[in-house]
N, C-alpha and C positions, 0 to 999 in steps of 0.2 A: 413756864416757871423758869428756865434759864434764858428765856430770849433767843433760843436756838444758838447760843453761842458757846456750848458745850465742846471742848476739844475732842475731837474724834480719837486721838490717841488714848485720851482718858477713857472714854465710852468702851474702846476696845480692851483695856486692861481691866476695867471693872466688869464687863460682861465675862471675858476669858477666865478670870479669878473667880467670879460669882458662879457661873454656869447655870444661872436662873435669872430671868430677866425681873421677876419681881424683888429678888434680892438685890440685884444691880441697881434698881430704881431707889430701894432704901439705902443703899450704900451712898449713891450719888446725892440723895437729899440730906443724908446725914453729913456728909463731906462739906456741902454748901453751907449748912448751917454752923458746922464746926469751923469753917474758915472766917467767919464774922465773929466767933466768940473769942475772949480772951485775947484780941489783937493777934490771932495766929498767923495771919498773913504779914503783919510787921514783924513778928517773930523770924518768919522766914526770910524776909529781906535781909536779915542780919546775918543769915547762914547762906545766902545766895552764892557767894564765891566758892564756898565748899563744894557746891553742887557743880557748878560750873567748872571749876578746875578738874574735875572727874568725868566729864563730857555729858554731863546731865543738864541739858538745856532748856528742856520743856518744865516751865515753871509751874503748870497745873499737875504733870506727874510728879515733879518734886514735891509739892505740896500734899498730894494725894499719898505718896510714900510716907511722909512725915504722919499724916493722919492714920494710915493703916498701922505704922509702927507704935503710935502712942495707944491706939485702941485694941489692937489683937495681937501684933507681933513685937511685943515689949522687949525680946531679947534680940531683934534684930535692929541694926541701924539704917535709918531711912536712906542714908546715901547708899548704902550697898543695894539695898533694894531698887532704888532708883537706877543704879548702874545695871543692875540685872534686866530691868525692864527696857531702858533705852539702848544701851550697848549690847548685851548679850542676846537679848531676845529680839532684838530689831523691830521697833515700833513701825508699822507699816504706813502711817501717813506723815506726809512732809510738808514743809511751808507752803509749796504750790498747789496743795488740795485745798487749802483755805482760799485762794484766789478763784479757784474753779467754781466755788461755792457762790461766789459773788457774781 
């Protein structure tokens, strides 16, 4: 479905938040569909610097945080959620993990 290119940090966050594999798969599917609708990826590109200034460097996580805030956490800021996931909660996978897969 995703050509085995899904970010490990994204999978980690979704499974940790969903606590159910079926719900996690539904979220990932909905997220992939959302990215393609209404130019959401392009809208994120306009906000990229806001995320990067706050040390949120994983674009997949940032996009997912925007998705979650739009769909479920309407009172939360996507940047604050991204900060929580990347800085405060210390995502476990780093860039070198991607090279080990290849």
